[in-house]
Jmol script that loads the backbone (N, CA, C; Angstrom):
load data "model"
ATOM      1  N   MET A   1      49.048  83.774 158.864  1.00  0.00           N
ATOM      2  CA  MET A   1      49.189  84.687 157.741  1.00  0.00           C
ATOM      3  C   MET A   1      50.486  84.426 156.973  1.00  0.00           C
ATOM      4  N   LYS A   2      51.496  83.901 157.647  1.00  0.00           N
ATOM      5  CA  LYS A   2      52.757  83.680 156.950  1.00  0.00           C
ATOM      6  C   LYS A   2      52.604  82.691 155.809  1.00  0.00           C
ATOM      7  N   ILE A   3      51.659  81.778 155.882  1.00  0.00           N
ATOM      8  CA  ILE A   3      51.444  80.797 154.823  1.00  0.00           C
ATOM      9  C   ILE A   3      51.007  81.482 153.537  1.00  0.00           C
ATOM     10  N   PHE A   4      50.201  82.544 153.667  1.00  0.00           N
ATOM     11  CA  PHE A   4      49.696  83.242 152.496  1.00  0.00           C
ATOM     12  C   PHE A   4      50.706  84.223 151.900  1.00  0.00           C
ATOM     13  N   VAL A   5      51.642  84.684 152.709  1.00  0.00           N
ATOM     14  CA  VAL A   5      52.568  85.715 152.250  1.00  0.00           C
ATOM     15  C   VAL A   5      53.945  85.157 151.900  1.00  0.00           C
ATOM     16  N   PHE A   6      54.436  84.249 152.711  1.00  0.00           N
ATOM     17  CA  PHE A   6      55.795  83.752 152.544  1.00  0.00           C
ATOM     18  C   PHE A   6      55.790  82.251 152.300  1.00  0.00           C
ATOM     19  N   GLN A   7      56.898  81.755 151.800  1.00  0.00           N
ATOM     20  CA  GLN A   7      57.026  80.327 151.584  1.00  0.00           C
ATOM     21  C   GLN A   7      57.099  79.590 152.927  1.00  0.00           C
ATOM     22  N   LYS A   8      56.898  78.292 152.887  1.00  0.00           N
ATOM     23  CA  LYS A   8      56.942  77.497 154.109  1.00  0.00           C
ATOM     24  C   LYS A   8      58.351  77.521 154.694  1.00  0.00           C
ATOM     25  N   SER A   9      58.425  77.731 155.983  1.00  0.00           N
ATOM     26  CA  SER A   9      59.710  77.840 156.652  1.00  0.00           C
ATOM     27  C   SER A   9      60.078  76.522 157.321  1.00  0.00           C
ATOM     28  N   GLU A  10      61.376  76.234 157.331  1.00  0.00           N
ATOM     29  CA  GLU A  10      61.888  75.037 157.991  1.00  0.00           C
ATOM     30  C   GLU A  10      62.394  75.346 159.406  1.00  0.00           C
ATOM     31  N   LYS A  11      62.407  76.612 159.774  1.00  0.00           N
ATOM     32  CA  LYS A  11      62.910  77.004 161.088  1.00  0.00           C
ATOM     33  C   LYS A  11      61.922  76.609 162.176  1.00  0.00           C
ATOM     34  N   PRO A  12      62.447  76.300 163.363  1.00  0.00           N
ATOM     35  CA  PRO A  12      61.549  76.017 164.492  1.00  0.00           C
ATOM     36  C   PRO A  12      60.738  77.265 164.876  1.00  0.00           C
ATOM     37  N   PHE A  13      59.579  77.031 165.461  1.00  0.00           N
ATOM     38  CA  PHE A  13      58.677  78.126 165.815  1.00  0.00           C
ATOM     39  C   PHE A  13      59.353  79.167 166.699  1.00  0.00           C
ATOM     40  N   PHE A  14      60.100  78.751 167.713  1.00  0.00           N
ATOM     41  CA  PHE A  14      60.696  79.710 168.650  1.00  0.00           C
ATOM     42  C   PHE A  14      61.792  80.549 167.987  1.00  0.00           C
ATOM     43  N   GLN A  15      62.483  79.974 167.033  1.00  0.00           N
ATOM     44  CA  GLN A  15      63.474  80.761 166.290  1.00  0.00           C
ATOM     45  C   GLN A  15      62.761  81.791 165.414  1.00  0.00           C
ATOM     46  N   GLN A  16      61.663  81.394 164.772  1.00  0.00           N
ATOM     47  CA  GLN A  16      60.875  82.340 163.990  1.00  0.00           C
ATOM     48  C   GLN A  16      60.347  83.458 164.879  1.00  0.00           C
ATOM     49  N   ALA A  17      59.873  83.095 166.072  1.00  0.00           N
ATOM     50  CA  ALA A  17      59.336  84.100 166.995  1.00  0.00           C
ATOM     51  C   ALA A  17      60.418  85.087 167.415  1.00  0.00           C
ATOM     52  N   ALA A  18      61.623  84.595 167.649  1.00  0.00           N
ATOM     53  CA  ALA A  18      62.728  85.482 168.040  1.00  0.00           C
ATOM     54  C   ALA A  18      63.083  86.442 166.906  1.00  0.00           C
ATOM     55  N   TYR A  19      63.171  85.933 165.681  1.00  0.00           N
ATOM     56  CA  TYR A  19      63.445  86.793 164.533  1.00  0.00           C
ATOM     57  C   TYR A  19      62.304  87.792 164.305  1.00  0.00           C
ATOM     58  N   PHE A  20      61.081  87.310 164.470  1.00  0.00           N
ATOM     59  CA  PHE A  20      59.916  88.183 164.308  1.00  0.00           C
ATOM     60  C   PHE A  20      59.994  89.354 165.284  1.00  0.00           C
ATOM     61  N   LEU A  21      60.292  89.046 166.536  1.00  0.00           N
ATOM     62  CA  LEU A  21      60.424  90.092 167.551  1.00  0.00           C
ATOM     63  C   LEU A  21      61.573  91.037 167.211  1.00  0.00           C
ATOM     64  N   GLY A  22      62.696  90.488 166.774  1.00  0.00           N
ATOM     65  CA  GLY A  22      63.847  91.324 166.430  1.00  0.00           C
ATOM     66  C   GLY A  22      63.572  92.262 165.270  1.00  0.00           C
ATOM     67  N   VAL A  23      62.939  91.751 164.220  1.00  0.00           N
ATOM     68  CA  VAL A  23      62.614  92.585 163.065  1.00  0.00           C
ATOM     69  C   VAL A  23      61.640  93.691 163.468  1.00  0.00           C
ATOM     70  N   ASN A  24      60.653  93.355 164.285  1.00  0.00           N
ATOM     71  CA  ASN A  24      59.681  94.359 164.718  1.00  0.00           C
ATOM     72  C   ASN A  24      60.292  95.385 165.666  1.00  0.00           C
ATOM     73  N   MET A  25      61.238  94.977 166.499  1.00  0.00           N
ATOM     74  CA  MET A  25      61.919  95.944 167.371  1.00  0.00           C
ATOM     75  C   MET A  25      62.787  96.898 166.548  1.00  0.00           C
ATOM     76  N   LEU A  26      63.412  96.386 165.495  1.00  0.00           N
ATOM     77  CA  LEU A  26      64.171  97.252 164.592  1.00  0.00           C
ATOM     78  C   LEU A  26      63.246  98.253 163.903  1.00  0.00           C
ATOM     79  N   ALA A  27      62.083  97.785 163.470  1.00  0.00           N
ATOM     80  CA  ALA A  27      61.112  98.682 162.836  1.00  0.00           C
ATOM     81  C   ALA A  27      60.629  99.744 163.823  1.00  0.00           C
ATOM     82  N   LEU A  28      60.403  99.361 165.066  1.00  0.00           N
ATOM     83  CA  LEU A  28      59.988 100.325 166.090  1.00  0.00           C
ATOM     84  C   LEU A  28      61.063 101.387 166.304  1.00  0.00           C
ATOM     85  N   ALA A  29      62.312 100.953 166.411  1.00  0.00           N
ATOM     86  CA  ALA A  29      63.412 101.907 166.602  1.00  0.00           C
ATOM     87  C   ALA A  29      63.546 102.848 165.409  1.00  0.00           C
ATOM     88  N   LEU A  30      63.405 102.312 164.213  1.00  0.00           N
ATOM     89  CA  LEU A  30      63.484 103.129 163.003  1.00  0.00           C
ATOM     90  C   LEU A  30      62.349 104.150 162.956  1.00  0.00           C
ATOM     91  N   THR A  31      61.142 103.705 163.258  1.00  0.00           N
ATOM     92  CA  THR A  31      59.983 104.605 163.281  1.00  0.00           C
ATOM     93  C   THR A  31      60.177 105.725 164.291  1.00  0.00           C
ATOM     94  N   TRP A  32      60.566 105.368 165.494  1.00  0.00           N
ATOM     95  CA  TRP A  32      60.739 106.354 166.560  1.00  0.00           C
ATOM     96  C   TRP A  32      61.847 107.353 166.209  1.00  0.00           C
ATOM     97  N   THR A  33      62.976 106.843 165.734  1.00  0.00           N
ATOM     98  CA  THR A  33      64.113 107.706 165.419  1.00  0.00           C
ATOM     99  C   THR A  33      63.762 108.709 164.321  1.00  0.00           C
ATOM    100  N   ILE A  34      63.167 108.243 163.254  1.00  0.00           N
ATOM    101  CA  ILE A  34      62.818 109.128 162.138  1.00  0.00           C
ATOM    102  C   ILE A  34      61.761 110.140 162.555  1.00  0.00           C
ATOM    103  N   SER A  35      60.729 109.680 163.254  1.00  0.00           N
ATOM    104  CA  SER A  35      59.653 110.582 163.679  1.00  0.00           C
ATOM    105  C   SER A  35      60.163 111.690 164.594  1.00  0.00           C
ATOM    106  N   VAL A  36      60.944 111.332 165.586  1.00  0.00           N
ATOM    107  CA  VAL A  36      61.453 112.316 166.547  1.00  0.00           C
ATOM    108  C   VAL A  36      62.447 113.263 165.871  1.00  0.00           C
ATOM    109  N   TYR A  37      63.327 112.721 165.031  1.00  0.00           N
ATOM    110  CA  TYR A  37      64.294 113.582 164.340  1.00  0.00           C
ATOM    111  C   TYR A  37      63.588 114.614 163.462  1.00  0.00           C
ATOM    112  N   LEU A  38      62.620 114.160 162.694  1.00  0.00           N
ATOM    113  CA  LEU A  38      61.912 115.097 161.815  1.00  0.00           C
ATOM    114  C   LEU A  38      61.141 116.141 162.617  1.00  0.00           C
ATOM    115  N   ALA A  39      60.396 115.705 163.631  1.00  0.00           N
ATOM    116  CA  ALA A  39      59.529 116.612 164.389  1.00  0.00           C
ATOM    117  C   ALA A  39      60.304 117.591 165.266  1.00  0.00           C
ATOM    118  N   LYS A  40      61.415 117.148 165.835  1.00  0.00           N
ATOM    119  CA  LYS A  40      62.133 117.983 166.801  1.00  0.00           C
ATOM    120  C   LYS A  40      63.361 118.684 166.238  1.00  0.00           C
ATOM    121  N   THR A  41      63.898 118.197 165.131  1.00  0.00           N
ATOM    122  CA  THR A  41      65.139 118.773 164.613  1.00  0.00           C
ATOM    123  C   THR A  41      64.985 119.351 163.205  1.00  0.00           C
ATOM    124  N   LEU A  42      64.669 118.495 162.255  1.00  0.00           N
ATOM    125  CA  LEU A  42      64.679 118.934 160.859  1.00  0.00           C
ATOM    126  C   LEU A  42      63.558 119.912 160.532  1.00  0.00           C
ATOM    127  N   PHE A  43      62.327 119.561 160.865  1.00  0.00           N
ATOM    128  CA  PHE A  43      61.212 120.449 160.511  1.00  0.00           C
ATOM    129  C   PHE A  43      61.310 121.821 161.173  1.00  0.00           C
ATOM    130  N   PRO A  44      61.630 121.918 162.468  1.00  0.00           N
ATOM    131  CA  PRO A  44      61.805 123.260 163.042  1.00  0.00           C
ATOM    132  C   PRO A  44      62.967 124.038 162.409  1.00  0.00           C
ATOM    133  N   ALA A  45      64.012 123.338 162.011  1.00  0.00           N
ATOM    134  CA  ALA A  45      65.167 124.010 161.399  1.00  0.00           C
ATOM    135  C   ALA A  45      64.819 124.647 160.058  1.00  0.00           C
ATOM    136  N   ILE A  46      63.872 124.041 159.348  1.00  0.00           N
ATOM    137  CA  ILE A  46      63.484 124.610 158.049  1.00  0.00           C
ATOM    138  C   ILE A  46      62.227 125.474 158.154  1.00  0.00           C
ATOM    139  N   GLY A  47      61.754 125.671 159.391  1.00  0.00           N
ATOM    140  CA  GLY A  47      60.611 126.552 159.613  1.00  0.00           C
ATOM    141  C   GLY A  47      59.249 125.900 159.420  1.00  0.00           C
ATOM    142  N   PHE A  48      59.201 124.594 159.326  1.00  0.00           N
ATOM    143  CA  PHE A  48      57.934 123.885 159.157  1.00  0.00           C
ATOM    144  C   PHE A  48      57.400 123.491 160.527  1.00  0.00           C
ATOM    145  N   ARG A  49      56.333 124.172 160.964  1.00  0.00           N
ATOM    146  CA  ARG A  49      55.797 123.922 162.302  1.00  0.00           C
ATOM    147  C   ARG A  49      54.339 123.480 162.285  1.00  0.00           C
ATOM    148  N   ASN A  50      53.572 123.960 161.336  1.00  0.00           N
ATOM    149  CA  ASN A  50      52.143 123.666 161.303  1.00  0.00           C
ATOM    150  C   ASN A  50      51.912 122.233 160.795  1.00  0.00           C
ATOM    151  N   GLY A  51      51.541 121.328 161.694  1.00  0.00           N
ATOM    152  CA  GLY A  51      51.312 119.933 161.332  1.00  0.00           C
ATOM    153  C   GLY A  51      52.572 119.096 161.263  1.00  0.00           C
ATOM    154  N   ALA A  52      53.660 119.604 161.794  1.00  0.00           N
ATOM    155  CA  ALA A  52      54.945 118.909 161.701  1.00  0.00           C
ATOM    156  C   ALA A  52      54.920 117.559 162.410  1.00  0.00           C
ATOM    157  N   ASP A  53      54.274 117.484 163.572  1.00  0.00           N
ATOM    158  CA  ASP A  53      54.246 116.219 164.315  1.00  0.00           C
ATOM    159  C   ASP A  53      53.516 115.130 163.531  1.00  0.00           C
ATOM    160  N   GLY A  54      52.390 115.466 162.940  1.00  0.00           N
ATOM    161  CA  GLY A  54      51.626 114.484 162.174  1.00  0.00           C
ATOM    162  C   GLY A  54      52.367 114.008 160.937  1.00  0.00           C
ATOM    163  N   ILE A  55      52.972 114.936 160.218  1.00  0.00           N
ATOM    164  CA  ILE A  55      53.730 114.582 159.014  1.00  0.00           C
ATOM    165  C   ILE A  55      54.957 113.750 159.387  1.00  0.00           C
ATOM    166  N   ALA A  56      55.629 114.135 160.463  1.00  0.00           N
ATOM    167  CA  ALA A  56      56.793 113.371 160.919  1.00  0.00           C
ATOM    168  C   ALA A  56      56.389 111.950 161.296  1.00  0.00           C
ATOM    169  N   HIS A  57      55.258 111.810 161.964  1.00  0.00           N
ATOM    170  CA  HIS A  57      54.794 110.478 162.346  1.00  0.00           C
ATOM    171  C   HIS A  57      54.416 109.656 161.113  1.00  0.00           C
ATOM    172  N   LEU A  58      53.761 110.267 160.154  1.00  0.00           N
ATOM    173  CA  LEU A  58      53.401 109.566 158.920  1.00  0.00           C
ATOM    174  C   LEU A  58      54.647 109.055 158.196  1.00  0.00           C
ATOM    175  N   ILE A  59      55.643 109.891 158.078  1.00  0.00           N
ATOM    176  CA  ILE A  59      56.892 109.480 157.431  1.00  0.00           C
ATOM    177  C   ILE A  59      57.578 108.394 158.260  1.00  0.00           C
ATOM    178  N   GLY A  60      57.565 108.559 159.579  1.00  0.00           N
ATOM    179  CA  GLY A  60      58.199 107.583 160.460  1.00  0.00           C
ATOM    180  C   GLY A  60      57.578 106.205 160.370  1.00  0.00           C
ATOM    181  N   ILE A  61      56.242 106.131 160.330  1.00  0.00           N
ATOM    182  CA  ILE A  61      55.614 104.807 160.260  1.00  0.00           C
ATOM    183  C   ILE A  61      55.687 104.217 158.855  1.00  0.00           C
ATOM    184  N   SER A  62      55.937 105.040 157.857  1.00  0.00           N
ATOM    185  CA  SER A  62      56.086 104.537 156.494  1.00  0.00           C
ATOM    186  C   SER A  62      57.494 104.017 156.221  1.00  0.00           C
ATOM    187  N   ALA A  63      58.458 104.509 156.948  1.00  0.00           N
ATOM    188  CA  ALA A  63      59.858 104.180 156.682  1.00  0.00           C
ATOM    189  C   ALA A  63      60.189 102.688 156.784  1.00  0.00           C
ATOM    190  N   PRO A  64      59.716 101.957 157.780  1.00  0.00           N
ATOM    191  CA  PRO A  64      60.148 100.558 157.892  1.00  0.00           C
ATOM    192  C   PRO A  64      59.318  99.555 157.091  1.00  0.00           C
ATOM    193  N   ILE A  65      58.503 100.003 156.175  1.00  0.00           N
ATOM    194  CA  ILE A  65      57.673  99.059 155.421  1.00  0.00           C
ATOM    195  C   ILE A  65      58.545  98.050 154.677  1.00  0.00           C
ATOM    196  N   MET A  66      59.482  98.519 153.906  1.00  0.00           N
ATOM    197  CA  MET A  66      60.310  97.609 153.115  1.00  0.00           C
ATOM    198  C   MET A  66      61.318  96.840 153.980  1.00  0.00           C
ATOM    199  N   THR A  67      61.875  97.493 154.990  1.00  0.00           N
ATOM    200  CA  THR A  67      62.822  96.780 155.848  1.00  0.00           C
ATOM    201  C   THR A  67      62.119  95.655 156.605  1.00  0.00           C
ATOM    202  N   SER A  68      60.892  95.884 157.043  1.00  0.00           N
ATOM    203  CA  SER A  68      60.139  94.835 157.728  1.00  0.00           C
ATOM    204  C   SER A  68      59.789  93.697 156.778  1.00  0.00           C
ATOM    205  N   TYR A  69      59.363  94.041 155.584  1.00  0.00           N
ATOM    206  CA  TYR A  69      59.011  93.007 154.610  1.00  0.00           C
ATOM    207  C   TYR A  69      60.209  92.090 154.337  1.00  0.00           C
ATOM    208  N   PHE A  70      61.345  92.689 153.982  1.00  0.00           N
ATOM    209  CA  PHE A  70      62.505  91.874 153.653  1.00  0.00           C
ATOM    210  C   PHE A  70      63.092  91.196 154.889  1.00  0.00           C
ATOM    211  N   GLY A  71      63.020  91.838 156.047  1.00  0.00           N
ATOM    212  CA  GLY A  71      63.476  91.204 157.276  1.00  0.00           C
ATOM    213  C   GLY A  71      62.687  89.940 157.587  1.00  0.00           C
ATOM    214  N   HIS A  72      61.377  90.020 157.442  1.00  0.00           N
ATOM    215  CA  HIS A  72      60.553  88.835 157.693  1.00  0.00           C
ATOM    216  C   HIS A  72      60.724  87.795 156.590  1.00  0.00           C
ATOM    217  N   LYS A  73      60.842  88.259 155.367  1.00  0.00           N
ATOM    218  CA  LYS A  73      60.980  87.314 154.237  1.00  0.00           C
ATOM    219  C   LYS A  73      62.282  86.525 154.326  1.00  0.00           C
ATOM    220  N   TYR A  74      63.388  87.210 154.616  1.00  0.00           N
ATOM    221  CA  TYR A  74      64.696  86.549 154.571  1.00  0.00           C
ATOM    222  C   TYR A  74      65.242  86.109 155.920  1.00  0.00           C
ATOM    223  N   LEU A  75      64.669  86.578 157.017  1.00  0.00           N
ATOM    224  CA  LEU A  75      65.140  86.145 158.339  1.00  0.00           C
ATOM    225  C   LEU A  75      64.087  85.296 159.058  1.00  0.00           C
ATOM    226  N   THR A  76      62.922  85.888 159.263  1.00  0.00           N
ATOM    227  CA  THR A  76      61.907  85.236 160.083  1.00  0.00           C
ATOM    228  C   THR A  76      61.370  83.972 159.443  1.00  0.00           C
ATOM    229  N   PHE A  77      60.937  84.080 158.201  1.00  0.00           N
ATOM    230  CA  PHE A  77      60.217  82.976 157.570  1.00  0.00           C
ATOM    231  C   PHE A  77      61.004  82.299 156.452  1.00  0.00           C
ATOM    232  N   LYS A  78      62.318  82.501 156.398  1.00  0.00           N
ATOM    233  CA  LYS A  78      63.118  81.890 155.335  1.00  0.00           C
ATOM    234  C   LYS A  78      63.183  80.395 155.515  1.00  0.00           C
TER     235      LYS A  78
END
end "model"
wireframe off; spacefill off
backbone 0.3
color backbone group
């Protein structure tokens, strides 16, 4: 899929794999942190309880879209 999305990379496969894993682990940490913070801290503090977990998860999984794109574009497949 990288051929269709990104330019051809000169990096060795294992270096690309390491960067790929690193970018995805950062995205996982970002998703988890935002989701848990919203669901357990911010939403209850403002009185939002009905559907808070689902909304927090939606926001959490949406947050790393751009960071993952640019991380893969400029680190993994550069």
